[in-house]
KOLVEXTI-776065 format. One record per atom (N, C-alpha, C): z, x, y; residue in one letter. Coordinates in steps of 0.05 Angstrom, whole numbers, plus 5000, padded with zeros to 4 digits. Each point is the difference from the previous one (the first is absolute). Example, Ala and Ser with C-alpha at 12.3 -4.5 7.8 and 13.67 -1.06 7.14 Angstrom:
KOLVEXTI-776065
515652644886A500049825024A500050185024A498649935021S500150165024S501449855022S
***
This chain:
KOLVEXTI-776065
068872153475X497349864987X498350055028X497149984984X498550035034X499249794996X498649955029X500349665005X496649874989X500549814994X497149974986X499049735024X496950025006X497849855012X499449794983X500049815011X498649774985X497849955014X496850075010X498749895015X500149625005X498949955018X501049755013X497149894978X497949994992X498350004991X501949894966X501050174997X501549974965X502949855008X501049945030X502549824996X500649764990X497549915002X500249784986X501249864973X498750274981X501550034974X502649955003X501550035012X503349935008X500849754986X497749915008X500349615016X500649894969X500649734989X499549944985X498049695001X500449795021X498549835002X495850025000X499749974978X496050045009X498949765000X500949694995X498949795006X500949795013X498449735006X502549744995X498349814992X501649794994X498049734987X502249825024X498449865014X500549845024X500249654973X499950034990X500049824985X502749834984X500850304985X502750074996X502050145023X498550085014X501650055020X501750244989X499250204985X501250274989X498150195004X501250234998X498750275007X500350134971X498550144984X499450214988X499850265004X502250124987X501150275003X499450104977X499250255004X498850254981X501750154976X502249855008X503150014980X499949764985X498449924987X499549814976X502849735024X499449885020X501649914999X498049775027X502149715004X499449785024X501749975021X499850035021X500850075022X499849795016X502049895020X499949715012X502450155029X499549825014X502650025022X500149835031X501950035005X500349855027X500750185024X499449895025X501250235026X502349645014X501850185001X502649865004X501450045029X500949775015X502750165015X502249994989X500150245006X504050014989X501549815011X502250014990X500949925002X503150115026X501149855018X501650055020X503249894996X501049904967X502449914999X500149814977X501450054984X500450014974X503449724989X499049874974X502549994997X499649854974X502149954980X499549964959X497449855000X499349775013X497549854997X497150234995X500150235015X497950145005X500650264969X503049964993X499650274980X499449834976X500449714999X499549854977X497149994992X498049985032X497849964989X498750204985X501250255007X499050285001X499750004966X502849944993X501250044973X498449914976X499149645017X498249864984X496450184996X500250135018X497050265002X500350074978X502350174998X499550204978X499949834987X502149824985X499949934979X498149864985X497349895010X498949854997X497250204974X498649834985X499250154975X498250135005X500250285005X499050295006X499450074978X497450105003X498850134973X501250274999X499850024982X502750374997X497550195011X501750185014X499250285020X498249915025X500249635022X500050015012X501050145019X498150155019X501850095028X500049825021X502550025019X499749755022X501050295013X499349995032X500550175021X500449775022X501950155019X501349875018X499950215021X498050005026X499350175016X500749955025X502150125013X500650005029X498550205010X497449825021X498050235015X500850015033X500650135014X500450055024X497150044999X497649865011X497850015003X499150085030X498050125010X499650125025X498149915008X499349754990X496949935020X501249585008X500350085023X502049895017X497949735015X497850134998X497149905015X500049725004X499549834967X500249725007X501949845015X502650105004X502049875014X499350035029X499550355011X498850005021X497249865007X498349864984X497649925010X501449695000X501449894992X500349735003X502650005024X500750265009X502550055022X497349995031X497849964985X497850025032X498149804995X500149914978X499249584997X500949835013X503850135003X500449735007X500649985037X499650255008X499550125024X497249915016X498749914978X497050025014X499749835017X500949815021X501049865023X499750275027X500950134984X501450255025X497650025016X497550094974X497550235010X498249755007X500049705001X498049835009X498850015019X497650095010X499050105024X500449775024X500749764994X500549745009X503149985016X501750134982X502349945012X502450194988X499250224990X500950264987X502250195029X502550004991X500850185022X499750264995X499250175018X499350344992X502850104993X502149935011X502350115004X501850004971X499449684979X500349964977X497850164986X497650035005X498350214981X502250215006X500050115015X500650315009X502750054970X502749835009X502149904983X498450124969X498249715003X499050014963X499350284992X497349985004X498750284994X502750295001X501550095020X501850174990X501949924982X500949804988X501749974988X498350074962X497049915008X499649964976X498350284997X499950205011X499950285006X502750114994X501849905000X503250154998X499850014966X499849774994X501149854976X498350154973X496749975004X498550134997X500250304987X501050155026X501950334997X501550084980X501049754999X503250024987X499349994975X498449934989X498350094970X501050224991X498150285002X500750235011X502050145015X500749955022X503050065019X502549904994X501650205014X502849834998X499949825018X502049765006X499849785016X500850085033X501550294999X499850115023X502150314988X501350105029X500150314992X503550024986X501049614993X502350094985X500849944975X497149934984X499549814976X497850114984X500450154980X498350024980X498649774994X500549804995X499849774991X496749855009X498549954980X497549925010X499649684986X497549955014X499249674989X499050074975X500449764986X499649894979X499949714992X498449924970X501149695003X500050054967X503749904986X500049974980X498849874982X498850054976X499249784989X501950064970X499849864982X500849984967X497649904988X499550244990X497850004978X501349924971X499649914979X500349854975X497350064992X500850164971X497949944990X500450084965X498149994985X500549914956X497850144995X500350124989X498550134979X501549964963X496849814980X500449944983X499550184991X500750134966X498650084982X496949824983X498350135000X497149854990X501149924971X499649824981X501349984976X498750094978X497350035003X497550094983X500350334997X498850084979X499650355000X497350095024X499049835012X497350065012X501650055036X497550125012X501549965031X499649815015X498449774976X498549785032X502349804991X500849765014X501749864986X498449674993X502049974980X499249784979X500449685025X499049754997X500049825019X502849904982X501350024988X503549965001X501550095013X499250355013X501150165017X499749825030X496850005003X500249875028X501549745005X500849894977X501049685015X502950064994X501350214978X502450045006X500250065036X498250134998X501550215029X499549795020X498349765011X499449805018X502849904994X501049874976X501749994990X502249935024X500850364986X501450075015X500850125032X498250015013X498949985021X500449805015X499949814991X500449715009X503549914997X500950044989X502750094994X501950125020X498050234997X502350175019X499249995024X498349895020X499349875025X501149835010X500049694976X503849785009X500950125004X502050194979X502950095011X499750165023X497850205011X500950115021X500049765025X497749924992X500249705028X503249885000X500349924973X502949935010X503050165005X498350274996X502250105029X499550065023X497749855010X499249965031X499050285003X498950154985X498450205001X497450065010X498449774995X498050065024X497250034979X500349994969X497850164991X497649925008X498350334999X497049855004X499150204973X497849954982X499250124978X499150245003X500150214995X499250375012X496949934980X498150035025X497050014991X499150274997X498050114989X498450285007X500250105026X499849825025X498650075018X503250075013X501749854998X503350055003X500850154989X499250184976X501650134992X498350295004X497250045008X498050185020X502050025026X500749725009X500950115027X503050155007X501649854969X503350185004X499350254992X498750054971X500150295002X498950245021X498349855011X498350155019X502350055020X501049825010X502449935020X502350364979X500449904988X502450274992X499250205003X497550084981X498750264989X497750205022X499949745021X498450185014X500750025032X501250205007X501949995036X498850165010X497950114998X497250145016X500249845030X498550155027X499949815019X497449834996X497950034989X498749914993X498649854969X503349954991X500449834980X497449605001X499449984979X499649805002X500949765008X502250024995X502449825001X500049815040X499950315009X500550025024X497649885018X497750054985X497950015015X498549685000X500649884972X498749764992X502449884991X499949715009X502649744978X497949914973X498550084996X497249924982X500050114978X500649944971X501350204992X497849854978X497849894993X498149794986X500050264973X500449824978X500450114966X496350054987X499550274992X497749964992X499950074975X498649665000X500449874967X498850294970X498750115011X498050134980X501550264997X501750105017X501450355004X502649894984X500950204987X502349944985X502449935028X503049965003X500949985017X501450205005X500450144982X502450215006X497050235022X498350074998X497650095012X500849955029X501549795006X498949965026X502849955018X501650194991X502350015016X500850225020X499850244984X499550245018X498250035025X500150135023X498650055025X498550284984X497550085014X498750244986X501650265018X501250015007X500850215014X504550044987X500149964974X501949934994X500750104973X499850334999X499850044971X502049974996X502250174968X503349904999X500050224996X502650165006X500950164989X502550074990X500450114974X502749944982X501950315007X501649895017X502050285004X502649884979X501850245000X501749854973X501849795012X500750035031X501849825002X499049695018X496750075004X498449765022X497750104998X499249675010X497150014993X498350045027X498150175006X498749955033X497649834992X499249895012X498249664998X498350005024X496350205002X501250135035X501150075014X500949915018X501950125022X502849954990X500649874989X502449874998X502150024975X502150014999X501950164980X501449684979X499850004973X501249884989X502250084982X502849935011X501150044977X502349704983X500350134970X502349724994X502150014984X502449985005X502449824992X501149924976X501350134983X500849734989X502350034995X501849764983X502249975001X501750144982X501350255008X501550084973X502749834992X500949955016X502449854998X500149705011X500349864992X500949705015X502949875006X500849965017X503049865004X501049794972X502249965000X501449884978X499549745002X499949945031X499349665007X498750025026X497649845006X498749885015X499549795011X502149915015X498549715012X498249855001X498449794996X497749925001X499449995028X497950045015X498850065019X501250205008X501750264995X500550224998X497550225016X498249994984X497750174992X498950055027X500949805023X498450005031X501250205007X502450194995X500950265013X498750204981X498549954986X498250304994X497149985018X499849875027X498850045021X500750115020X501849915007X502150075030X502049875000X501650145014X503349815008X498849775020X500149724981X500349785016X501449955021X503050155003X501749925028X499750155017X498250244997X499450205025X498150135012X498149954970X497749975011X499050394990X502450104994X499950195000X499550094980X497750294997X500250084966X497849874989X498149865012X497649764990X498050254997X498350014971X498750094986X497250055029X499650155004X498150015022X497149914996X499250264978X497049984993X499649834979X497249975002X498649754974X501750044982X499749894971X502050004981X499049704984X500750014973X498849934978X502950084979X501649705001X502750014986X499349824975X499250094978X500149894968X502050034982X499849714987X501349984979X498849924977X499650134974X497649994985X502249854975X499649884993X501649864970X498349964981X500250064979X498650014972X501149754986X498649864985X500749784984X501250104968X501750054992X499950184965X500249804980X500250114991X500449654973X503750084993X499949665008X502149975004X502250064981X498749914972X501250034968X501250314996X498150175003X500250314989X502050115027X499549955032X501250085019X503049974985X501149755004X501549934993X501350184971X500150024978X499350204984X501150245008X498850195017X501050145011X502150095005X500449795029X502649945020X502449994976X499649884976X502049924981X501050324981X497950094998X500750294993X500950225017X499150015023X500450145025X503649875001X499849865001X502949885011X502350074975X498349894981X502650124976X500150235004X498850274997X500750225008X502050085023X499549885022X501350055018X502849955005X501349694984X501350024997X502850134972X498150084986X500850154981X501750315010X497550125021X500650205019X501750055013X500149845016X500849915031X504349994981X499449924985X503650114988X500450124974X499150235014X499550184967X500550305019X499750214997X501150275014X497750065006X497849885005X497450155013X499649885029X502549815016X499849935022X501950235022X501250174982X501450205009X497850235019X497550024984X498650085006X496749905020X500349785002X498649835003X501849815016X500350005023X501549755009X498149825009X497749985005X498049755011X499949804970X501350074970X499749864985X501349725000X502150045014X501949724999X499149765016X498750155026X497549925024X497849844982X498450194991X497749784982X500349834986X501850034979X500949884993X500649745005X502050015029X499849665019X497149955015X498250134999X497049945002X499349784985X500650124977X497749984975X501349634998X502950045005X500849734986X500049815008X498850065042X499549835022X498049904993X498350164988X497349944998X499749774981X501450024970X499249854980X500849725010X502850025020X500849725003X497849885021X500150185013X496449825024X499649844985X497350204973X497749854979X502449844988X502049954991X502049874985X498749715016X500749995032X500449855013X497449815012X497750134977X497449875006X498450125022X500650335006X498350195005X498250064977X497850135025X497850154971X499650305011X500750134977X499250265002X498050155014X499850085012X497850195026X500150215009X497850134992X499750315013X499150085025X502550145027X499549905030X499250325001X497650075022X501250235015X499649925029X500850135018X500450075028X498250135019X498550045006X499050195025X498549945017X500650255019X499649925030X497650224997X498749955026X496450144999X501150065039X499150245002X499850055033X498550095015X498349845018X497450185003X500550035034X500150415008X500350095012X498150185006X499850105033X497450075014X500350264990X501850185003X499350304990X503650074986X500150264995X501450204987X502749925007X500850035034X503149945011X500649654997X497849885008X500649764991X500549814978X497850174973X501549974977X503350074998X500550225003X502350024991X501749925015X499849995033X502749635011X499749874986X496849824986X500849714994X501150004972X499950234991X501650034961X502950045014X501350115013X502650135009X500749735004X499349875020X501249775012X500149724980X498449934979X499549844976X501750204987X501350144989X502150034974X501750015021X501250035024X501949935012X501549765004X497649805008X498849654994X501949904979X498650074980X500249944977X502950074986X500850275008X502850084989X502349785023X498949985015X502149825020X500749784987X497949824986X500749794986X500450004961X501150364995X501750024969X497349974979X497150085014X498050054976X498850375009X499450114980X499950235002X497350074992X498250095022X496950015004X498850334994X498350074984X498850245006X497349984998X498950165004X495850014997X500450194977X496949874995X499750044973X497850235000X501950264998X498450185000X498150114974X497550045001X499150154975X497849724991X500949795005X498649804991X500249735016X498750095020X499949895027X497349904995X498249965002X497849904985X501049794986X499450074975X501649724985X501049765016X501950065006X503149835015X497749855035X499050205000X498349845024X498849784992X498150114983X498949754984X501349724991X502050144993X501449694988X502349835025X499950095028X500649865020X497449845008X497750114992X498549735010X498649854990X499549675003X499349794998X497750044967X501049954973X499650024982X498950274985X502150165017X499550264988X502150124985X501849814992X502350124984X498949984958X499750194991X498949974977X502149954976X499849924982X501449944971X500150294992X497750114997X501050354991X502450055015X500750095020X501550115019X502949905000X500049744986X502449834995X501350324990X500150034975X501250224993X499950315004X497850035011X499550295003X501650085040X499949785012X500850085023X504150025000X500549874982X503150034992X501149885037X498249815013X502549875011X499749695004X500050014977X500249484998X502850054987X502049845011X503249894991X499949874985X501649984973X500049714988X502249775019X499749725006X501349975014X499549604990X501349845003X499449675004X499349915022X498249804989X499649875027X502250025023X501149864999X503949935017X498750295024X500050204985X500150295013X498050005015X496550024987X497950015006X499749865028X501949835009X499049795022X500549995018X502550194999X501750135021X499050325009X497849984992X498550275015X498450044995X498549775007X496849965017X500150075021X498650065008X499350135031X497949705007X501549865009X498749745011X501049865025X501550205013X502349865020X499050255037X499849845013X499050095026X500949815027X500550155022X500249885014X498749625015X501349865013X497949875002X497349995021X497849964984X497750075012X498349855028X502349775005X499249825026X499049764977X498249935032X498449754987X497050084997X498949834992X495950075007X499050065032X501749895015X497250015021X501350235020X498750205006X502250205019X498649875028X500849755011X500649975027X501650205023X502550104978X500850325015X501150104967X500050305007X500150134987X502950135002X501350174970X501850185003X499250114973X502850144993X499350244989X503050004979X500150004984X503150054981X500950255001X501549954990X501550355001X498850074977X499549924986X497350304972X498150035009X499149835028X496550085011X498349744988X500549844995X498049654984X499849945029X497449975010X499049895026X500149734987X501149785017X501849755001X498449825022X498849824989X499249845017X501449734998X500449905025X501049715015X499349955012X499549704991X500049775019X501149754984X502849835032X501449774987X498049774996X497550094998X498549745001X499549944970X500550224984X498750034971X502449794992X501149845005X503449894989X498849854994X500549784975X499049804986X501849685013X502550135015X501449845006X500549915037X500750155007X498749945034X499350375009X499150045030X499750195012X501750165020X502949804999X501350115024X502250304993X501250105014X501850244991X502349955022X502050244993X501950015014X500450255000X499550145018X501250375002X502649975015X502450264988X501549995009X501050275007X500350145024X499650265005X502550085011X501350255001X501450055024X499450205017X500849975027X499350175014X499650314991X497950035010X498950295003X498949974960X499249844993X499249974968X497649954996X497550035021X497950014997X498549735010X501449814999X499249625009X498750065017X499050175028X498150005014X497550144983X499650154996X497850094982X499149784980X500749954978X499949834989X499449695005X500549915025X499049755004X496950055022X500750315013X497250045011X497550034975X500850134986X498150084974X499749754988X499949745000X500849714990X497949885015X501150025026X497949895022X496750094999X499750355006X498450094998X498349864978X501350074970X498749964970X498849705006X501249825013X499649765003X497749885019X500350205017X497049955026X498550174989X499450174982X498350104987X498349824983X501649864996X499349874967X499449745016X499149985022X499649785024X501149724994X503550065009X501649744984X500249945034X501249815008X501249985029X502950034989X500450105033X503250114999X501449935016X503349844997X500849865013X503650145005X499750145019X503950155009X501349865012X502749814989X501349905020X502350275001X500950115025X502250244992X501349935031X502650144986X502150085028X499450304999X499550165029X500950304998X496150055010X498649984993X497150105017X499850154974X500249954978X499250254983X497250084992X498749784995X497150034997X498350045020X501249855023X497750065031X498650195003X501250304989X497350195002X497750004979X500949874981X497350044983X499049684995X500749815020X498149824996X498750115034X499950105019X498850055013X497850224993X501050204981X497850224997X497949754978X500749854991X498949894978X498649775012X498749995030X499149825017X502049624989X502950044996X500149765003X501449955022X501749665002X500949865018X503450104994X501650095021X502449965009X500649745017X501549824996X501349715001X502950035008X500850005019X502650025009X500849715013X502449944980X501249735013X502550075015X500249985031X502450075007X500849685023X501950005017X500749845016X497349925022X499550225007X497749895020X496849944979X499750054977X497949824990X498749705001X498750065014X497649714993X499749864966X499950044990X499549924965X501249744997X497749904993X500249704986X500750004966X503149874997X500450114963X500249634999X499049805014X500049784981X499349904977X501350004979X499550014973X497549764990X500249835003X498449734999X496950035011X497650095015X498050054992X499050244976X502150164991X499150164973X499449814978X501149724994X500849834980X496749924990X499650104974X497549954986X500249754974X502049984996X501049834975X502849894998X500749755021X503149895007X501550014972X498749934983X501549924974X501750304987X497650205005X501350234995X500750185016X499849965023X502150145025X500749895011X501049694993X503349885004X502750225001X500449974975X502150174987X499850275020X498550205006X499750155014X501949965035X497849745017X500449975019X503649965005X500449854966X503849905004X501050195008X499250234978X501850355001X500350095028X498049975012X499250115033X502849875024X498549744995X502549845014X502449994994X501350014973X502350034998X501750295007X497250174995X501450255008X500250005040X499449795004X499550115030X503649775010X500449824990X501549875000X503150054983X499649974981X503250164989X498850324991X500350135016X500950244990X500950244985X502749845001X502350114986X501849744983X499449825010X500749794972X497649804986X500350034975X497649854993X499249665002X497949845004X500149834997X501049804981X501149725000X501349854978X497649914991X500849934971X497249824985X499849885017X500449815009X500149755019X497350065028X501450205016X499350085022X497050154985X499250144973X497950115009X497949794990X501249734979X497649814990X499349825031X501949895009X499049935028X498150205019X500950224999X498050215017X497549994989X499650064969X497349944989X498249745003X502149835000X497849665014X499250005025X501850155016X499449935029X497750275006X499550174996X498550215005X497549804986X500149914967X496749925004X498549785019X502849915016X499849845010X498950095034X501150195009X498750165016X496950084999X499950084981X497950174983X498049714992X499849755002X498249834994X499949845020X501150115028X499949885026X498150205019X501650194994X499250345017X496850144984X501750044978X497350204982X500650325015X497950205009X500150205002X501050105032X500049675012X500650005033X502950014998X501650024983X502749824992X502150335016X502549935005X501450235012X503449984990X501050185009X503050034985X501249745027X498949935021X501849835014X498849734984X498149984985X499449784994X502049964971X501050104988X501750024980X502449915007X501050135021X502250025010X500749755010X497949825021X501049845011X499849764965X498149964985X500049874976X502649974984X501850304998X503150004992X501049895017X500550035024X501549865028X499349774992X498249834990X500049675006X500649894971X501650244980X500749864978X501449824997X502449924986X501749805000X502250114984X499750154988X502750144991X499850215015X502350085012X501550205013X500350314989X499349984966X500450284991X497050075003X497949854998X496950035006X500150135033X500849795013X499650055036X501350315002X502050034991X501250314993X498050295003X497949864983X498450274998X497549985022X499149785019X499450005023X500950175013X503750014998X501250205025X499450195006X500650044962X499550295000X497650145002X497949815010X497150154998X499750075038X502149865011X499350115018X498950125013X501450334999X499050255005X497950035002X497549844980X497550104987X497949765014X500949825022X498749845012X499550155026X498349875012X499250045027X502150015015X502349915003X501849985017X502750264991X498750084981X502250264979X499050245009X501550224996X499250324997X498049974993X499549884977X497850154979X497449785006X500049845017X498249864998X497250085007X499350155023X497450135008X498650054965X501650144986X498450124977X499549804983X500649705000X498849764983X498949815013X499849975032X498749765005X496449955004X499650284995X497049964996X498150045024X502050155020X498850065033X498850354996X501550114979X499650334992X497349994991X499550325002X497350054978X499850094977X498649834977X500050064975X499850284994X502149994972X499950344999X497450064986X498550255011X497350004982X500550254976X498649944976X500550074980X497350064985X498450125016X496950115005X499750214986X501950225011X500450284985X500449954980X499150144980X500350094962X503250125005X501150155017X502050104995X501349965035X501949924993X503049835017X502550084993X501950175027X502249954991X501649855021X502749904993X500349785021X503150104998X500350095028X502150135012X502449795005X501950074979X502349675022X502650195013X500050275003X501750095000X502049945039X497149915020X501049865013X500949835005X501049844981X500849754996X502949974996X501350275006X503050154974X502049805024X499449905013X502449815019X500249734986X497749844979X501449774990X498750124964X502350024992X499349984969X498249784993X501249775013X500149724988X496750025003X499150025025X496349985008X499850184984X500250184991X498150244987X499549914969X502949844995X499649914970X498249794995X499849715019X497349935004X497250075005X500950255018X496650055006X498950104972X501450204990X499650134975X499249714985X501949824986X497949824986X497649915007X499849985024X497249855011X497850264993X501350225014X497950244992X499349984964X501649934978X498549974973X499449754998X501249835012X497849764991X496950005020X499750075020X498150115014X497050114979X501650324988X498850174976X499449874978X501849904993X499849754971X497649905002X499749745032X497449905001X497850155001X499950285018X497350104996X499050054971X502350104986X499950094975X498349684978X501449835005X498249774998X496949865002X500150145034X496749885006X498150214996X501250174992X497850324996X499550004974X497550244999X499450064974X501150154982X500649774981X501650074979X499850244978X497750165011X499350194986X500150315013X501449935024X500750215019X503149974986X501150315006X502849954996X501850055024X502049874998X502049935032X502850204987X501350085026X501850204984X501449865037X503049914993X502050015015X502550245002X500249995020X503250314996X501849815019X502850024991X501749875013X502350234999X499550195017X502850245009X502549965007X501450004993X503649935002X500049695015X497449955010X500649715017X500449894978X500049924974X501649804980X503049995007X501250155013X502649964999X501049775024X497849895015X501049815022X499149734983X500250084972X498949744992X502449814982X503050164999X502649854995X499549755019X498649774991X501249725004X500149844980X500949744992X499349944981X498149834990X498449945026X496649914993X498850204982X500250315013X497850124993X500250144968X501350014977X499049894982X498149894981X500049805011X498449794987X497250015015X500050145021X497049985022X498850304980X502250205003X498350174987X498250004972X501749794981X500049964971X496449815004X500449815016X498449855007X497050185011X499950225013X498750115017X499050294977X502350164980X498650124995X499149944969X500649784992X499249984969X496549915002X499749935024X496949955018X497450234998X502150225006X497950225010X498550094982X500850054972X498250024982X497349874995X500449755001X497549725006X497550145014X501250155021X498650085032X498950245004X500750194962X500150234996X501650235026X502049885011X502150065007X502150204993X500750325016X502750064990X502049975027X502649894996X501850025006X502050235004X500550265013X501250165000X502850035011X503050045002X502050005001X501350254996X500450075031X501450255002X502450035009X502050104979X503350085022X500650254985X502950135011X500150304997X501749994971X502049754993X501350054978X499249744989X499850074972X499549834981X502449684996X502750145011X502049905000X499949685025X498650225014X499449685026X498249734993X499550014983X499049744987X501449764986X503650294994X501649764985X502949875022X498150155026X503349965021X499849645006X497149935012X500249785013X500649754984X501349845014X501649804985X497849755004X498849964991X497849795005X497350024965X500250264998X500450104978X496650045002X497849995031X497950115006X499350294982X502150165000X498550304987X499349954971X501849764986X498750074973X498349835000X499249855016X497549795001X497250295000X500450045014X498350265011X499150134976X502950204991X499050034975X499949974969X500649725009X498449744969X496849955011X499250125016X496949985004X498950075005X500650354996X498650244996X500150084973X497450094992X498750044975X500950384998X501550095020X498850265005X501750175023X501650174994X503250055007X498850415011X499950055023X501050215001X501550105010X500850194976X503350225025X499650274996X500250015027X499850325015X504050034995X500450365007X502549945006X501249844999X502849994986X502349875003X502450044990X502449945012X502250074997X501349914967X499550154980X501649994973X502349794997X501849955027X501549914993X499849675004X498250005015X498749755011X499249874974X497350074981X499850084972X501949894986X502350085001X502050014972X501249705010X499949955032X502249764996X497749755003X497050065000X498849734989X500050004976X500250204984X499350024966X502349874993X503450005011X501849844998X500749745006X499649965018X499249765011X497849784982X498350194984X497949864994X498049945008X499150165035X498349895014X497650225002X500150094989X497850204994X497249914987X498949935021X496649914993X498650244979X500050114989X499750214979X501749994975X498550144984X500850104977X502350185002X502749894993X502050295003X499450214990X497550034971X499450254995X499450185018X498049945017X499050115020X501150195018X503149855007X501650115015X500950435003X500250054981X500050255008X497750225008X497649824988X497150135012X499849895033X500949765001X499249975031X502650195011X503150035000X500450185009X499850205018X497050184972X498950285012X498249885011X499249835021X498250035022X500150165008X498750035015X501150245026X496950005021X500250165028X498050085014X500650364998X498050134998X499050295008X498850065031X501350025023X498749955029X497650204998X497249815013X497650234995X499849984982X499749984975X498650004968X500349694992X501249874991X499849754988X502449865006X499049685004X503349744991X499349904980X503049954975X499349794975X500849775012X498449824976X500949754997X499749844980X502449924993X499849854970X499049705002X497650004990X497949774995X501449784981X501349835001X501049774973X497149705011X498750014978X498649745003X502249864977X497549774993X501149804974X499950014972X499050315002X497550114970X501950185005X500650225008X501150344996X501250075029X499550265000X501550075022X500050334999X500450205018X499950195001X499750195027X500550165003X500450175031X497550285005X498649935023X497650065009X501350165028X498250164992X500250195026X497750025024X499749955032X498750005017X499250265004X497650055000X499750285008X497349985029X499949965020X497849945019X499250365017X497949885005X497850315018X502650135029X499550145017X500950105008X498749745022X497949944996X498449845029X502049684994X500149904978X501549755000X502850025007X501050224993X502350114997X500849935043X497950135016X499349965031X500349675003X497849944990X498849685001X503449825002X501349984974X501849924998X502550065012X501350195013X502250015009X500349915022X502249975007X501849785012X502350305022X499650214988X501250285019X499550035025X501949905016X499650135028X497950255012X500650164976X497950265014X497750004991X499449864975X497549974992X498049755012X501949845010X498849785017X499250135035X501550165006X500250085025X496950225005X499750134976X498450184996X497849944998X498349754983X498049844996X499149835026X502549935024X499149795012X499350225023X500950234999X499650275022X496650004996X498150034982X497950054995X498149685001X501849884994X499149645002X498849965037X502650145013X499649995037X498050175006X498250124984X497850175017X496849854977X499749864993X498449834998X499650004969X501250084981X499450064966X500249804984X499149934982X501149834982X502450024987X500849844986X502750034981X499150154980X498350034985X498950244975X499250335024X499549865024X499850325008X502050125007X502049865013X502350075005X501250114981X500249844977X501550174976X499550174992X497450054999X498150254992X501950285017X499649915023X500650165029X503450144993X501349744984X503050135005X500750044973X497350064979X500950134965X499650315011X497550055014X499150215015X501350225010X501449805017X502250135021X502450134978X501249854980X502250024991X499650184986X497350124980X498950154979X499650255020X499750085023X500050145019X497750165008X497449734992X497550085008X499850035029X498850075006X498450045037X499049795006X500849725021X497749795004X499550085026X497149955004X498450115022X499749655011X499150105025X499549675016X503149875005X
***
């Protein structure tokens, strides 16, 4: 068959929506139907309650011949996420306080992510970035004989729209009403893939109510050429595959596997696509009569001689028996067609995408084939409002099923899309650009990160710091090992080293802002000093509290640890005097007194990015524990007194292991609970999730209980299984098989499983070559950068030179 060319000025004749009524929120289509719809967030998990909600949707009182569409769209327009990415980072571009290196990192990442709309993420992957959307649309036939709807049609449509919206909202799909502008935007992004497509140039899609909606979709350089096995729209190809054979059983939620292998990230459909389930609502009584007649025929034939010639008769009979039982159990007979539209750049990419999709679906026991010779009507049927009643019988792609079966075949699932704010950005295994910010939590902003050596912890934490600083956050890092010293120097931060010779004043009393609120914190600090291994008794703790209050009333901010020790030593009860004796190391006469006697220099927290290094206090774990708690208290007070509109980030890397003492759990509970009030996030990092359960005092559990977000990089499967068996796994065990697949691919990406109090999923961190060098702690990278820094170059210039050097460019001067 010769290709048929449809010029762009006539392409609009193929689309049904013509007008829109804002009062009733309904589209008027030229096939005697009314339509409405919702743009939704796909689900990342499912249970029986979700299936039941969907069954209610299909069992509603729909007019006969209503058509519902569930379209999962791999939408290429991610600019709204990228725009928000830049808006979050506006402080980095402040002419009075922005950082040029952060501007460079931000601009590089923005340009890289935007390029991945059309180009693969890297040389090793075909995957491109997209934003997965679920579009739910409904077409209701007009009741009268005329082309225009009657008032009762409009009222009925609005009532059904409200009902559907409530059901979708109850499913947490975040439905927003489909408006003409939104419809034009979606259709333009699907059908126009040219370099100068409208959606690439403008985020504004204003509906011209004086023109038919269908005429506002196609760009002027996008004629349609219809071939036997594909369409050409402009310079891109469109192919539609339809299901020829469904599997006997599909687990609810299993449809997610039709867009890619979730456990490995392999075989993901890389090109833009639309996966649509069209559901036709037939007359229930008539349909059930037809089913009964067909079932009776098959029952008779299945036990007759014909089965020797047609072996599939018995299996057809079983299928009809199952369908009849499902309808008898309260299901409704429905007609379902499932089709996949692939949008590719040229012939070769089309052939590759079709082959890949067929293989992927076969792996999920679903046979799909290209719709040759009927490509145009099949493509139109995949598009929103494109399914037509006249095509239900003519196309012969619809299967009769019950509500229970249809619900399992809806393409409503994708990987987790992240949170709402792109403070950090990740990429899902199927290409979703994920936004993440711990500050989006509705409980607290604290985070636990567990990462084995080589699991990408350094890059993840450096990215978190750089992103937070670009967003204007104040960052404090308590570390053992100088892991963030280089980044702090690069970003103009300060590195404070606490060593034996450091003349720093850590007396906590000058930090008090409200004694009634801070009293318990001071008690925790004193207990950590006096009782590092054995907890105080209730009597000792009560007496300590009373005496602390007396010391505060007498000395106020001028109080010192010596004053507390003296008050304790003067107590009548020998058990209380014991506390004073145990405080001796922290008095002026003790080994650590110089840190707390007020003679040293107060720690300067003027810089917005400070690392606090405790490695040189390795000779005394006891002192390091106390210093750590004082620093946390100091940072907490800084947050309390600071501007609460400014985000604060405290990172404790590995040093948390020093906190295994009886007094620490209560201290952390108090401190971490208060962080959210100050717009502050505490991030605690360790190598293994199991570390949090190795402490005898419960401090690890206290940390986990106060963290709304858990980020797991590569973890040993055996460790996770032990936590599951012991009942200590702090994440839904259903995620365990997925978490075990988290991995790092050197020089390509590192993966992380993020669990929030709402949902969770795997994200891949891709960084630009510039950021990779900036974050790297590898000796060869640090040495190469320092070599150019010693020549007087800035950090940015030095990194550029190293990149040029490694790419083989000739370096002059």
